[in-house]
C-alpha positions as CSV (number, residue, x, y, z in Angstrom):
1,M,-9.3,50.7,39.4
2,K,-7.1,49.8,36.4
3,A,-5.0,47.4,38.5
4,K,-8.2,45.6,39.7
5,S,-9.5,45.0,36.2
6,I,-6.1,43.7,35.1
7,G,-6.1,41.4,38.1
8,L,-9.6,40.2,37.4
9,G,-8.8,39.7,33.7
10,T,-5.7,37.7,34.6
11,A,-7.8,35.6,37.0
12,V,-10.4,34.9,34.4
13,L,-7.7,33.9,31.8
14,A,-6.0,31.6,34.3
15,A,-9.3,30.0,35.3
16,G,-10.1,29.5,31.6
17,L,-6.7,27.9,30.9
18,L,-7.0,25.6,33.9
19,A,-10.4,24.4,32.7
20,A,-9.2,23.9,29.2
21,G,-6.1,22.1,30.5
22,G,-8.3,19.7,32.4
23,V,-10.3,19.0,29.2
24,W,-7.1,18.4,27.2
25,A,-5.8,16.1,29.8
26,Q,-8.9,13.9,29.5
27,Q,-8.5,13.5,25.8
28,P,-6.3,10.7,24.4
29,Q,-3.4,12.1,22.5
30,G,-3.3,11.3,18.8
31,G,-7.0,10.3,18.7
32,G,-6.7,7.1,20.8
33,Q,-4.5,4.1,21.3
34,N,-1.6,3.7,18.9
35,P,-2.6,0.8,16.6
36,M,1.0,-0.4,16.6
37,D,0.6,-1.2,20.3
38,I,-1.8,-4.0,19.5
39,V,-0.1,-7.4,19.5
40,P,-1.8,-9.9,17.1
41,E,-1.9,-13.6,18.2
42,K,-0.7,-14.8,14.8
43,M,1.8,-13.4,12.4
44,P,-0.1,-11.5,9.6
45,F,0.9,-12.0,5.9
46,S,3.1,-15.0,6.8
47,A,2.7,-17.1,3.6
48,P,6.1,-18.7,3.0
49,Y,8.1,-18.0,-0.1
50,G,8.1,-20.8,-2.7
51,T,10.1,-21.7,-5.8
52,P,10.4,-18.6,-8.0
53,I,7.8,-18.3,-10.7
54,S,8.8,-19.7,-14.1
55,L,9.1,-17.5,-17.2
56,Q,6.1,-19.3,-18.8
57,K,3.8,-18.6,-15.8
58,A,5.0,-15.0,-15.6
59,Q,4.3,-14.5,-19.3
60,E,0.8,-16.1,-18.9
61,A,0.0,-13.6,-16.1
62,V,1.2,-10.7,-18.2
63,Q,-0.8,-11.9,-21.2
64,A,-4.0,-12.1,-19.1
65,A,-3.3,-8.6,-17.8
66,V,-2.7,-7.2,-21.2
67,A,-5.9,-8.8,-22.5
68,E,-7.9,-7.1,-19.7
69,A,-6.3,-3.8,-20.3
70,N,-6.9,-4.0,-24.1
71,K,-10.6,-5.0,-23.4
72,R,-10.9,-1.7,-21.5
73,G,-8.8,0.5,-23.8
74,W,-6.1,1.1,-21.1
75,Q,-2.4,1.3,-21.8
76,L,-0.4,0.0,-18.9
77,N,3.1,-1.2,-17.9
78,I,3.0,-4.7,-16.3
79,A,5.9,-6.3,-14.4
80,V,6.2,-9.8,-12.9
81,V,8.9,-10.5,-10.3
82,D,9.9,-13.8,-8.7
83,S,9.6,-14.6,-5.0
84,G,12.8,-12.6,-4.3
85,G,11.6,-9.5,-6.0
86,N,13.7,-10.0,-9.1
87,L,12.2,-9.0,-12.5
88,V,11.1,-12.1,-14.6
89,T,9.2,-10.3,-17.4
90,F,7.9,-6.9,-18.3
91,T,5.6,-5.5,-20.9
92,R,5.0,-1.8,-21.8
93,M,1.9,-1.5,-23.8
94,D,1.9,0.9,-26.7
95,G,1.1,4.4,-25.4
96,A,1.7,3.6,-21.7
97,Q,3.3,6.4,-19.8
98,L,7.0,6.1,-19.3
99,A,7.0,7.2,-15.7
100,S,5.0,4.0,-14.8
101,I,7.7,1.6,-16.0
102,T,9.6,1.7,-12.7
103,I,6.4,2.1,-10.7
104,A,4.9,-1.2,-12.1
105,E,8.1,-3.0,-11.1
106,H,8.2,-1.3,-7.7
107,K,4.6,-2.4,-7.0
108,A,5.5,-6.0,-7.9
109,V,8.6,-6.0,-5.8
110,A,6.8,-4.5,-2.8
111,A,4.0,-7.1,-3.1
112,A,6.5,-9.9,-3.2
113,K,8.8,-8.8,-0.5
114,F,6.1,-7.7,2.0
115,R,3.9,-10.6,1.1
116,R,0.7,-8.6,0.6
117,P,-1.1,-6.5,-2.0
118,T,0.1,-2.9,-2.2
119,R,-3.5,-1.8,-1.6
120,I,-2.9,-2.6,2.0
121,F,-0.3,0.1,2.2
122,E,-2.5,2.6,0.4
123,D,-5.4,1.9,2.7
124,A,-3.2,2.3,5.8
125,V,-1.7,5.6,4.6
126,Q,-5.3,6.9,3.9
127,K,-6.2,6.0,7.5
128,G,-3.2,8.0,8.7
129,V,-0.7,5.2,9.5
130,A,2.2,7.4,8.6
131,Y,5.0,5.0,9.9
132,L,4.6,3.0,6.7
133,T,6.3,5.7,4.8
134,T,9.4,5.1,6.8
135,L,9.8,1.5,5.6
136,D,12.2,0.9,2.7
137,G,10.5,-0.4,-0.5
138,V,6.9,0.4,0.4
139,I,4.7,1.9,-2.3
140,A,1.3,3.0,-1.0
141,S,-0.5,2.6,-4.3
142,R,-2.7,-0.3,-5.4
143,G,-1.7,-2.4,-8.3
144,G,0.8,-4.8,-6.8
145,I,-0.5,-8.4,-6.0
146,P,1.4,-11.4,-4.7
147,L,1.3,-14.6,-6.8
148,V,0.5,-17.6,-4.6
149,E,0.7,-21.2,-5.7
150,G,0.2,-24.1,-3.3
151,G,0.0,-21.6,-0.4
152,K,3.5,-20.2,-1.2
153,I,4.5,-16.9,-2.8
154,I,6.2,-17.6,-6.1
155,G,6.2,-14.0,-7.3
156,A,4.1,-10.9,-7.7
157,I,2.6,-8.8,-10.5
158,G,2.6,-5.0,-10.6
159,C,0.7,-2.7,-13.0
160,S,0.9,1.0,-13.5
161,G,-0.1,3.7,-15.9
162,G,-3.8,4.2,-15.1
163,T,-5.6,5.2,-11.9
164,G,-4.9,3.0,-8.9
165,S,-8.2,1.2,-9.4
166,Q,-7.5,0.6,-13.1
167,D,-4.0,-0.8,-12.2
168,E,-5.6,-3.1,-9.7
169,V,-8.2,-4.4,-12.1
170,V,-5.6,-5.3,-14.7
171,C,-3.3,-6.7,-12.0
172,T,-6.0,-8.9,-10.7
173,A,-6.7,-10.4,-14.1
174,G,-3.0,-11.4,-14.3
175,A,-2.9,-12.7,-10.8
176,D,-6.0,-14.8,-11.3
177,T,-4.0,-17.0,-13.7
178,I,-2.1,-18.3,-10.7
179,N,-4.0,-17.3,-7.5
180,K,-6.8,-19.9,-7.7
């Protein structure tokens, strides 16, 4: 009698596993199609690089960003890089956190080199696009914005020291002096 109940239990377990295996086989692995398998018709973020930003324009962008931060009572670090990702000017507002000095520059460099706002990386990582974390130089935090003049990237601005949304607001004020 004991042998029959073990045999019956094993049969029920095997039937359950087979049924479950059939359900699993019908489900797409990883939640669906890999978004990296989609081939776009046009190259995204393909604005060409232009003549590097001048010191005067970089300083004007920083001044606008500082004015926005002061208006709101925020202390930030603000960096502007040229189209090659090289630092042109930097400002650390009184009271801005020290850790954000390099982060502001990193955001600006990533925005220039990858030709897109760093918020794009943040949004992608939030959606689970983990491969981005394998790319050298990516920073998945908003607050880095390319500076575009005449359809060409001449540099980028990066802000850090507040929340991501605060950094982005201040960065946008600086970028608006050029991105018109």
